[in-house]
Short mmCIF file of the C-alpha atoms (twelve columns), coordinates in Angstrom:
data_MODEL
# 
_entry.id   MODEL 
# 
loop_
_atom_site.group_PDB 
_atom_site.id 
_atom_site.type_symbol 
_atom_site.label_atom_id 
_atom_site.label_alt_id 
_atom_site.label_comp_id 
_atom_site.label_asym_id 
_atom_site.label_seq_id 
_atom_site.Cartn_x 
_atom_site.Cartn_y 
_atom_site.Cartn_z 
_atom_site.pdbx_PDB_model_num 
ATOM 1   C CA . MET A 1   118.557 82.537  90.012  1 
ATOM 2   C CA . ALA A 2   119.232 85.210  92.629  1 
ATOM 3   C CA . ALA A 3   122.782 86.040  93.597  1 
ATOM 4   C CA . HIS A 4   123.906 84.929  97.044  1 
ATOM 5   C CA . GLY A 5   122.499 87.263  99.683  1 
ATOM 6   C CA . ARG A 6   119.950 88.778  97.307  1 
ATOM 7   C CA . SER A 7   116.245 88.200  97.017  1 
ATOM 8   C CA . ALA A 8   114.971 86.424  93.895  1 
ATOM 9   C CA . LEU A 9   112.113 88.924  93.912  1 
ATOM 10  C CA . ARG A 10  114.606 91.776  94.082  1 
ATOM 11  C CA . ASP A 11  116.431 90.502  90.995  1 
ATOM 12  C CA . LEU A 12  113.146 90.111  89.151  1 
ATOM 13  C CA . PHE A 13  111.991 93.578  90.209  1 
ATOM 14  C CA . ASP A 14  115.231 95.227  89.116  1 
ATOM 15  C CA . GLU A 15  114.932 93.704  85.629  1 
ATOM 16  C CA . SER A 16  111.258 94.573  85.081  1 
ATOM 17  C CA . PRO A 17  109.562 97.775  83.913  1 
ATOM 18  C CA . THR A 18  107.867 100.030 86.465  1 
ATOM 19  C CA . PRO A 19  105.082 101.860 84.582  1 
ATOM 20  C CA . HIS A 20  105.227 105.678 84.750  1 
ATOM 21  C CA . ILE A 21  108.198 105.665 87.162  1 
ATOM 22  C CA . ALA A 22  111.806 105.368 86.030  1 
ATOM 23  C CA . HIS A 23  114.219 102.950 87.705  1 
ATOM 24  C CA . PRO A 24  116.823 105.066 89.549  1 
ATOM 25  C CA . PRO A 25  119.709 103.282 91.292  1 
ATOM 26  C CA . ARG A 26  117.995 103.740 94.659  1 
ATOM 27  C CA . THR A 27  115.415 101.229 93.445  1 
ATOM 28  C CA . HIS A 28  117.909 98.606  94.597  1 
ATOM 29  C CA . HIS A 29  117.327 99.723  98.184  1 
ATOM 30  C CA . ARG A 30  113.806 98.302  98.557  1 
ATOM 31  C CA . ASP A 31  113.422 96.693  101.983 1 
ATOM 32  C CA . PHE A 32  110.670 94.234  101.080 1 
ATOM 33  C CA . TYR A 33  109.305 92.733  97.885  1 
ATOM 34  C CA . VAL A 34  105.808 91.307  97.500  1 
ATOM 35  C CA . ALA A 35  104.677 89.333  94.441  1 
ATOM 36  C CA . THR A 36  100.967 88.606  94.093  1 
ATOM 37  C CA . ASP A 37  98.674  86.883  91.641  1 
ATOM 38  C CA . GLY A 38  94.989  86.089  91.387  1 
ATOM 39  C CA . SER A 39  93.333  83.387  89.302  1 
ATOM 40  C CA . PHE A 40  89.792  83.132  88.002  1 
ATOM 41  C CA . ARG A 41  88.009  80.009  86.837  1 
ATOM 42  C CA . GLU A 42  84.350  79.050  86.563  1 
ATOM 43  C CA . SER A 43  85.066  76.252  89.025  1 
ATOM 44  C CA . GLY A 44  86.773  78.630  91.469  1 
ATOM 45  C CA . GLY A 45  89.997  80.592  91.619  1 
ATOM 46  C CA . GLY A 46  92.682  81.467  94.091  1 
ATOM 47  C CA . LEU A 47  94.991  84.110  95.505  1 
ATOM 48  C CA . GLY A 48  98.740  83.836  95.928  1 
ATOM 49  C CA . ALA A 49  101.440 86.002  97.466  1 
ATOM 50  C CA . VAL A 50  105.166 85.716  98.176  1 
ATOM 51  C CA . ILE A 51  107.008 88.221  100.392 1 
ATOM 52  C CA . GLU A 52  110.790 88.480  100.798 1 
ATOM 53  C CA . THR A 53  113.299 90.904  102.225 1 
ATOM 54  C CA . ARG A 54  115.904 92.365  99.882  1 
ATOM 55  C CA . ASP A 55  118.534 89.913  101.135 1 
ATOM 56  C CA . GLY A 56  116.390 86.891  100.337 1 
ATOM 57  C CA . ALA A 57  114.792 86.040  103.689 1 
ATOM 58  C CA . ARG A 58  111.276 84.730  103.225 1 
ATOM 59  C CA . VAL A 59  108.650 86.630  105.180 1 
ATOM 60  C CA . ALA A 60  105.489 84.838  104.050 1 
ATOM 61  C CA . ARG A 61  103.798 82.763  101.365 1 
ATOM 62  C CA . ILE A 62  100.054 82.581  100.896 1 
ATOM 63  C CA . ALA A 63  97.929  80.249  98.792  1 
ATOM 64  C CA . THR A 64  94.181  80.467  99.326  1 
ATOM 65  C CA . ALA A 65  91.139  79.446  97.344  1 
ATOM 66  C CA . ASP A 66  88.791  82.223  96.292  1 
ATOM 67  C CA . ALA A 67  85.742  82.739  94.108  1 
ATOM 68  C CA . PRO A 68  86.263  86.075  92.344  1 
ATOM 69  C CA . PRO A 69  83.703  87.130  89.741  1 
ATOM 70  C CA . ASP A 70  86.408  87.836  87.151  1 
ATOM 71  C CA . ASN A 71  90.159  88.042  86.633  1 
ATOM 72  C CA . ASN A 72  90.417  91.746  87.462  1 
ATOM 73  C CA . VAL A 73  88.866  91.263  90.881  1 
ATOM 74  C CA . ALA A 74  91.153  88.279  91.496  1 
ATOM 75  C CA . GLU A 75  94.270  90.369  90.801  1 
ATOM 76  C CA . TYR A 76  93.164  93.258  93.012  1 
ATOM 77  C CA . ARG A 77  92.129  90.930  95.833  1 
ATOM 78  C CA . ALA A 78  95.505  89.216  95.689  1 
ATOM 79  C CA . LEU A 79  97.430  92.477  95.961  1 
ATOM 80  C CA . HIS A 80  95.150  93.666  98.762  1 
ATOM 81  C CA . LEU A 81  95.837  90.430  100.640 1 
ATOM 82  C CA . GLY A 82  99.601  90.573  100.071 1 
ATOM 83  C CA . LEU A 83  99.842  94.170  101.261 1 
ATOM 84  C CA . ASP A 84  97.726  93.380  104.332 1 
ATOM 85  C CA . VAL A 85  100.097 90.569  105.301 1 
ATOM 86  C CA . LEU A 86  103.169 92.711  104.679 1 
ATOM 87  C CA . ALA A 87  101.750 95.641  106.659 1 
ATOM 88  C CA . ALA A 88  101.348 93.381  109.696 1 
ATOM 89  C CA . ARG A 89  105.008 92.303  109.539 1 
ATOM 90  C CA . ALA A 90  106.953 95.332  108.301 1 
ATOM 91  C CA . PRO A 91  107.731 98.744  109.818 1 
ATOM 92  C CA . ARG A 92  105.926 101.807 108.508 1 
ATOM 93  C CA . ASP A 93  109.132 103.275 107.101 1 
ATOM 94  C CA . ALA A 94  109.646 100.262 104.818 1 
ATOM 95  C CA . ARG A 95  110.427 100.740 101.129 1 
ATOM 96  C CA . VAL A 96  108.400 98.199  99.173  1 
ATOM 97  C CA . GLY A 97  108.662 96.723  95.689  1 
ATOM 98  C CA . VAL A 98  105.425 95.244  94.309  1 
ATOM 99  C CA . LEU A 99  105.471 92.658  91.511  1 
ATOM 100 C CA . VAL A 100 102.287 91.854  89.572  1 
ATOM 101 C CA . ASP A 101 101.593 90.348  86.150  1 
ATOM 102 C CA . HIS A 102 98.605  92.606  85.463  1 
ATOM 103 C CA . ASP A 103 99.381  95.666  83.317  1 
ATOM 104 C CA . SER A 104 96.674  98.035  84.506  1 
ATOM 105 C CA . LEU A 105 97.138  97.107  88.166  1 
ATOM 106 C CA . ALA A 106 100.863 97.944  88.059  1 
ATOM 107 C CA . SER A 107 100.020 101.160 86.218  1 
ATOM 108 C CA . ASN A 108 97.339  102.131 88.724  1 
ATOM 109 C CA . VAL A 109 99.589  101.478 91.726  1 
ATOM 110 C CA . ASN A 110 102.346 103.708 90.381  1 
ATOM 111 C CA . SER A 111 99.880  106.379 89.269  1 
ATOM 112 C CA . ALA A 112 98.383  106.410 92.762  1 
ATOM 113 C CA . ILE A 113 101.869 106.789 94.271  1 
ATOM 114 C CA . LEU A 114 102.653 109.712 91.956  1 
ATOM 115 C CA . ALA A 115 99.321  111.315 92.853  1 
ATOM 116 C CA . THR A 116 100.064 110.973 96.573  1 
ATOM 117 C CA . ASN A 117 103.398 112.744 96.096  1 
ATOM 118 C CA . HIS A 118 101.954 115.473 93.860  1 
ATOM 119 C CA . PRO A 119 101.176 118.820 95.577  1 
ATOM 120 C CA . ASP A 120 97.686  118.827 94.046  1 
ATOM 121 C CA . GLY A 121 97.107  115.128 94.587  1 
ATOM 122 C CA . LYS A 122 96.901  114.581 90.830  1 
ATOM 123 C CA . SER A 123 98.444  111.757 88.911  1 
ATOM 124 C CA . PRO A 124 100.156 112.497 85.584  1 
ATOM 125 C CA . GLN A 125 98.446  109.354 84.287  1 
ATOM 126 C CA . PRO A 126 94.693  108.695 84.615  1 
ATOM 127 C CA . LEU A 127 93.599  105.899 86.907  1 
ATOM 128 C CA . SER A 128 91.505  103.176 85.317  1 
ATOM 129 C CA . VAL A 129 90.104  100.966 88.071  1 
ATOM 130 C CA . PRO A 130 87.376  98.400  87.225  1 
ATOM 131 C CA . ALA A 131 84.197  99.176  89.134  1 
ATOM 132 C CA . GLU A 132 84.045  95.656  90.577  1 
ATOM 133 C CA . THR A 133 87.412  96.178  92.303  1 
ATOM 134 C CA . ARG A 134 86.690  99.557  93.917  1 
ATOM 135 C CA . HIS A 135 86.479  98.256  97.497  1 
ATOM 136 C CA . HIS A 136 89.745  96.355  97.176  1 
ATOM 137 C CA . TRP A 137 91.337  99.328  95.441  1 
ATOM 138 C CA . ARG A 138 90.400  101.495 98.420  1 
ATOM 139 C CA . GLY A 139 92.119  98.998  100.711 1 
ATOM 140 C CA . ILE A 140 95.160  98.836  98.432  1 
ATOM 141 C CA . ARG A 141 95.529  102.622 98.420  1 
ATOM 142 C CA . ALA A 142 95.293  102.712 102.195 1 
ATOM 143 C CA . ARG A 143 98.108  100.170 102.447 1 
ATOM 144 C CA . LEU A 144 100.219 102.032 99.885  1 
ATOM 145 C CA . CYS A 145 100.019 105.145 102.057 1 
ATOM 146 C CA . GLY A 146 101.127 103.125 105.075 1 
ATOM 147 C CA . PHE A 147 104.660 102.545 103.765 1 
ATOM 148 C CA . ASP A 148 107.476 104.995 103.246 1 
ATOM 149 C CA . GLU A 149 107.820 104.174 99.533  1 
ATOM 150 C CA . VAL A 150 106.146 101.798 97.111  1 
ATOM 151 C CA . ARG A 151 106.811 101.071 93.459  1 
ATOM 152 C CA . ALA A 152 105.165 98.429  91.266  1 
ATOM 153 C CA . ALA A 153 106.861 96.396  88.539  1 
ATOM 154 C CA . ARG A 154 105.103 94.527  85.744  1 
ATOM 155 C CA . ILE A 155 106.339 90.951  85.327  1 
ATOM 156 C CA . ASP A 156 105.322 88.035  83.112  1 
ATOM 157 C CA . SER A 157 102.983 85.470  84.637  1 
ATOM 158 C CA . ASP A 158 105.422 82.633  83.974  1 
ATOM 159 C CA . GLN A 159 108.010 84.509  86.087  1 
ATOM 160 C CA . ASN A 160 105.614 85.300  88.906  1 
ATOM 161 C CA . PRO A 161 106.342 83.057  91.926  1 
ATOM 162 C CA . ALA A 162 102.828 83.744  93.202  1 
ATOM 163 C CA . HIS A 163 101.283 82.333  90.010  1 
ATOM 164 C CA . PRO A 164 101.326 78.614  90.978  1 
ATOM 165 C CA . LEU A 165 100.082 79.471  94.472  1 
ATOM 166 C CA . ALA A 166 97.059  81.263  93.010  1 
ATOM 167 C CA . ASN A 167 96.353  78.692  90.307  1 
ATOM 168 C CA . GLU A 168 96.644  75.596  92.510  1 
ATOM 169 C CA . PRO A 169 95.823  76.792  96.037  1 
ATOM 170 C CA . ASP A 170 94.833  73.306  97.215  1 
ATOM 171 C CA . ARG A 171 98.163  71.857  96.131  1 
ATOM 172 C CA . TYR A 172 100.105 74.604  97.913  1 
ATOM 173 C CA . GLN A 173 97.917  74.911  100.989 1 
ATOM 174 C CA . HIS A 174 100.856 73.789  103.150 1 
ATOM 175 C CA . VAL A 175 102.605 77.148  102.665 1 
ATOM 176 C CA . ASN A 176 99.955  78.751  104.876 1 
ATOM 177 C CA . GLN A 177 101.230 76.651  107.774 1 
ATOM 178 C CA . GLU A 178 104.690 78.235  107.699 1 
ATOM 179 C CA . PRO A 179 105.457 80.061  110.975 1 
ATOM 180 C CA . GLU A 180 104.782 83.784  110.960 1 
ATOM 181 C CA . ARG A 181 107.945 85.845  110.617 1 
ATOM 182 C CA . CYS A 182 108.621 89.536  111.103 1 
ATOM 183 C CA . VAL A 183 112.016 89.649  109.411 1 
ATOM 184 C CA . LEU A 184 113.999 92.834  108.885 1 
ATOM 185 C CA . PRO A 185 116.496 92.889  106.013 1 
ATOM 186 C CA . ASP A 186 120.190 93.291  106.656 1 
ATOM 187 C CA . PRO A 187 121.519 96.835  106.136 1 
ATOM 188 C CA . PRO A 188 122.408 97.462  102.485 1 
ATOM 189 C CA . GLU A 189 126.056 96.813  101.736 1 
ATOM 190 C CA . PRO A 190 127.991 99.803  100.332 1 
ATOM 191 C CA . VAL A 191 129.395 99.300  96.858  1 
ATOM 192 C CA . SER A 192 132.474 101.329 95.958  1 
ATOM 193 C CA . ARG A 193 132.824 103.004 92.590  1 
ATOM 194 C CA . ALA A 194 134.754 100.884 90.132  1 
ATOM 195 C CA . SER A 195 136.952 103.815 89.191  1 
ATOM 196 C CA . GLY A 196 138.551 106.355 91.467  1 
ATOM 197 C CA . GLY A 197 138.298 104.210 94.582  1 
ATOM 198 C CA . SER A 198 136.385 106.923 96.398  1 
ATOM 199 C CA . GLY A 199 134.462 104.427 98.486  1 
ATOM 200 C CA . ALA A 200 131.225 106.329 97.901  1 
ATOM 201 C CA . ASP A 201 128.082 104.211 97.817  1 
ATOM 202 C CA . TYR A 202 127.187 103.452 94.238  1 
ATOM 203 C CA . LEU A 203 124.706 101.112 92.668  1 
ATOM 204 C CA . PRO A 204 124.564 100.337 88.959  1 
ATOM 205 C CA . PRO A 205 121.481 101.564 87.083  1 
ATOM 206 C CA . SER A 206 118.876 98.987  86.234  1 
ATOM 207 C CA . ARG A 207 118.115 97.894  82.723  1 
ATOM 208 C CA . ALA A 208 115.097 100.218 82.653  1 
ATOM 209 C CA . ASP A 209 117.288 103.139 83.677  1 
ATOM 210 C CA . ARG A 210 119.746 102.436 80.881  1 
ATOM 211 C CA . ASN A 211 117.096 102.120 78.198  1 
ATOM 212 C CA . GLY A 212 114.683 104.745 79.409  1 
ATOM 213 C CA . GLY A 213 114.453 108.354 78.345  1 
ATOM 214 C CA . GLY A 214 113.545 111.343 80.460  1 
ATOM 215 C CA . GLY A 215 110.684 111.756 82.895  1 
ATOM 216 C CA . ARG A 216 112.469 110.380 85.934  1 
ATOM 217 C CA . ALA A 217 110.326 110.479 89.043  1 
ATOM 218 C CA . SER A 218 111.754 111.573 92.338  1 
ATOM 219 C CA . ASP A 219 112.325 109.046 95.098  1 
# 
């Protein structure tokens, strides 16, 4: 359960690995969090997304039926949809945390971000994008470039709040009727250092930061 005044997605993001990018304390300053999931079944699948500000205000929930040809396409379509919705409701200077339960998708998002920030446009990790998802991947990359910062975390499907929306879109169709909101998060609250009483802003490192080795990416 999220702490009072904190997003449940933020708590989940802070406790999850972000492939290829270390978790520095500034990770806790994401403005928006978007969790997405896609489902594939022979009888039809679905797409789900949940978007929150860092202080827990809900921006949007989406549950829509879809007919993807496979699970990979479903996951990429879901992220494309979630980022489209967020882009329409968030400022361009937003810092975004993405949560997906698909290993290669999280890896590709962070690799693309590192490539964008690299002087030669090269990612330290190779991209591996399924051919069937290339059009959605192009849309995803365009959205990633439209925000100030993006980082993707890999979560388990049973922790993903978008999972039930994608797997039972008919049951959760009512979430699409929620009024549209363009909510800005409250300014981050300064946290004083426990020792010294300097009053300087300080945020504790995440679990990934404590357990990780070198190779810390720049914010």
